[in-house]
C-alpha positions as CSV (number, residue, x, y, z in Angstrom):
1,R,-2.9,19.6,31.9
2,S,-4.7,19.9,28.5
3,R,-1.9,22.1,27.1
4,M,1.8,21.8,27.8
5,D,4.1,24.2,26.0
6,G,1.6,24.6,23.2
7,V,1.3,20.8,22.7
8,S,-2.2,19.4,22.7
9,E,-3.4,16.7,25.0
10,Y,-3.9,14.5,22.0
11,S,-0.3,14.9,20.9
12,I,0.9,13.9,24.3
13,M,-1.4,10.8,24.1
14,L,0.2,10.0,20.8
15,V,3.7,10.3,22.2
16,Q,2.6,8.0,25.0
17,A,1.4,5.5,22.4
18,A,4.7,5.7,20.7
19,L,6.5,5.0,23.9
20,Y,4.3,1.9,24.5
21,M,5.2,0.8,21.0
22,R,8.9,1.3,21.7
23,N,8.6,-0.8,24.8
24,D,6.8,-3.6,22.9
25,E,3.6,-2.9,24.7
26,Y,1.5,-3.1,21.6
27,D,-2.0,-3.5,23.2
28,A,-1.4,-0.4,25.3
29,C,-0.2,1.4,22.2
30,I,-3.5,0.5,20.4
31,E,-5.5,1.6,23.4
32,S,-3.8,5.0,23.5
33,V,-4.3,5.4,19.7
34,S,-8.0,4.5,20.0
35,K,-8.4,7.3,22.5
36,V,-6.7,9.8,20.2
37,I,-8.8,9.0,17.2
38,T,-12.1,9.0,19.1
39,T,-11.5,12.4,20.7
40,S,-9.3,14.4,18.4
41,T,-10.5,16.4,15.5
42,D,-7.0,16.9,14.0
43,A,-6.9,14.9,10.8
44,Q,-3.1,14.7,10.6
45,L,-2.8,13.6,14.2
46,C,-5.5,10.9,13.6
47,L,-3.7,9.7,10.5
48,S,-0.4,9.5,12.4
49,A,-2.1,7.6,15.2
50,C,-3.5,5.1,12.8
51,E,-0.1,4.6,11.2
52,L,1.3,3.9,14.6
53,A,-1.4,1.4,15.4
54,S,-0.7,-0.3,12.0
55,D,3.0,-0.6,13.0
56,A,2.0,-2.1,16.3
57,M,-0.2,-4.7,14.5
58,L,2.7,-5.5,12.2
59,Q,4.9,-6.2,15.2
60,K,2.2,-8.6,16.3
61,N,2.2,-10.2,12.8
62,D,-1.4,-9.2,12.3
63,Y,-1.2,-8.0,8.7
64,I,-5.0,-7.7,8.2
65,S,-5.4,-5.5,11.3
66,A,-2.4,-3.5,10.2
67,A,-4.0,-2.8,6.8
68,Q,-7.3,-1.9,8.5
69,W,-5.6,0.7,10.6
70,L,-4.0,2.3,7.5
71,E,-7.4,2.3,5.8
72,K,-8.9,4.0,8.8
73,G,-6.1,6.6,8.7
74,L,-6.7,7.3,5.0
75,V,-10.3,8.2,5.9
76,Y,-9.0,11.0,8.1
77,K,-6.6,12.3,5.5
78,L,-5.5,11.0,2.0
79,D,-1.7,10.8,2.4
80,T,0.3,9.4,-0.4
81,K,3.0,7.8,1.8
82,C,0.3,6.0,3.9
83,A,-1.6,5.0,0.7
84,R,1.6,3.6,-0.8
85,K,2.3,1.6,2.4
86,L,-1.2,0.2,2.4
87,A,-1.1,-0.7,-1.3
88,E,2.3,-2.4,-0.9
89,M,1.0,-4.3,2.1
90,Y,-2.0,-5.5,0.1
91,L,0.3,-6.4,-2.8
92,S,2.5,-8.4,-0.5
93,M,-0.5,-10.2,1.0
94,A,-1.7,-11.0,-2.6
95,E,1.7,-12.4,-3.5
96,N,1.9,-14.5,-0.4
97,A,-1.7,-15.7,-0.4
98,S,-2.4,-19.4,0.1
99,S,-5.2,-19.5,-2.5
100,D,-6.0,-17.8,-5.8
101,S,-9.1,-16.3,-4.4
102,A,-7.2,-14.7,-1.5
103,A,-4.6,-13.4,-4.0
104,A,-7.3,-11.9,-6.1
105,Y,-9.0,-10.3,-3.1
106,Y,-5.8,-8.6,-1.8
107,G,-4.9,-7.8,-5.4
108,R,-8.2,-5.9,-5.8
109,K,-7.6,-4.1,-2.5
110,A,-4.2,-3.0,-3.7
111,I,-5.6,-1.8,-7.0
112,A,-8.3,0.3,-5.3
113,V,-5.6,2.1,-3.3
114,Y,-3.4,2.6,-6.4
115,Q,-6.5,4.0,-8.2
116,K,-6.8,6.6,-5.5
117,L,-3.2,7.6,-6.1
118,I,-3.9,7.8,-9.9
119,S,-7.0,9.9,-9.3
120,V,-5.1,12.5,-7.5
121,G,-2.3,12.4,-10.1
122,N,0.3,11.2,-7.6
123,I,1.5,7.9,-9.0
124,S,5.1,7.0,-9.3
125,F,7.0,4.6,-11.5
126,N,7.0,2.0,-8.7
127,D,3.3,2.5,-8.2
128,Y,2.7,1.7,-11.9
129,I,4.9,-1.4,-11.6
130,N,3.3,-2.6,-8.4
131,C,-0.3,-1.9,-9.6
132,S,0.4,-3.9,-12.7
133,G,1.5,-6.8,-10.4
134,A,-1.7,-6.5,-8.5
135,Y,-3.7,-6.7,-11.7
136,V,-1.8,-9.9,-12.6
137,S,-2.4,-11.3,-9.1
138,C,-6.1,-10.9,-9.4
139,G,-6.2,-12.4,-12.9
140,N,-6.6,-9.2,-14.9
141,A,-3.5,-9.2,-17.0
142,Q,-5.1,-7.0,-19.8
143,N,-5.4,-4.1,-17.4
144,A,-1.8,-4.7,-16.3
145,I,-0.7,-4.4,-20.0
146,Q,-2.7,-1.2,-20.5
147,L,-1.2,0.3,-17.3
148,L,2.3,-0.7,-18.2
149,F,2.0,1.0,-21.6
150,E,0.9,4.1,-19.8
151,C,3.9,3.8,-17.6
152,Q,6.2,3.3,-20.6
153,A,4.8,6.4,-22.3
154,K,5.6,8.4,-19.2
155,Y,8.9,6.9,-18.2
156,D,10.4,5.4,-21.3
157,K,11.6,1.8,-21.6
158,S,12.7,-0.1,-18.5
159,F,13.6,-3.6,-17.5
160,Y,10.8,-3.6,-15.0
161,I,8.2,-2.6,-17.6
162,S,9.4,-5.1,-20.1
163,A,9.6,-7.9,-17.5
164,N,6.1,-7.2,-16.3
165,L,4.8,-7.0,-19.8
166,A,6.3,-10.4,-20.5
167,L,4.5,-11.8,-17.5
168,A,1.2,-10.1,-18.3
169,Y,1.2,-11.3,-21.9
170,Y,2.1,-14.8,-20.7
171,K,-0.8,-14.8,-18.3
172,T,-3.1,-13.8,-21.2
173,G,-1.8,-16.7,-23.3
174,D,0.0,-14.5,-25.8
175,V,3.3,-16.3,-25.8
176,N,4.7,-14.4,-28.8
177,N,4.4,-11.0,-27.1
178,A,5.5,-12.6,-23.8
179,F,8.7,-13.8,-25.5
180,T,9.3,-10.5,-27.3
181,Y,9.1,-8.5,-24.0
182,C,11.1,-11.2,-22.2
183,K,13.9,-10.7,-24.7
184,Q,13.6,-6.9,-24.4
185,A,13.8,-7.2,-20.6
186,V,17.0,-9.2,-20.8
187,Y,18.4,-6.6,-23.2
188,E,17.5,-3.7,-20.9
189,Y,18.9,-5.5,-17.9
């Protein structure tokens, strides 16, 4: 039963994991995924398995484990959709952190993922905006400002760029530029 109509045993195991997920059997889903990634050599299949496990952990409200599964998936294959999901997850964790140190930690994790996207030349407008927010979350508003100007050079003026520049300048203590970009954001809105 290792092959069924040209479908690999590992693909069947992944479908079974998805069925467990659909039936709210998250631990069984994780168990099936673990079997897939420890035995399969198909990078895309392993990435898909890790994304499924991440979704199962999100259903259990375990955001840290969900992020760890996505990190594991990116080891198998750098996928921009998966990387964006991970970066946005870390950014959300930073924004909702209960302490400044936790916000900084998750902000740095988000930045590291966005840097991977930048290094492969696959960064979108939203990635620029979100990465600048991560820089602000971890107390590095100067890098946010630099990144936002790169974004502005690539995408022209935008409410989101101006609003984030206003916040970043405010965080650096430069209230004059903060006010200028705040007015510009209102105008662009």
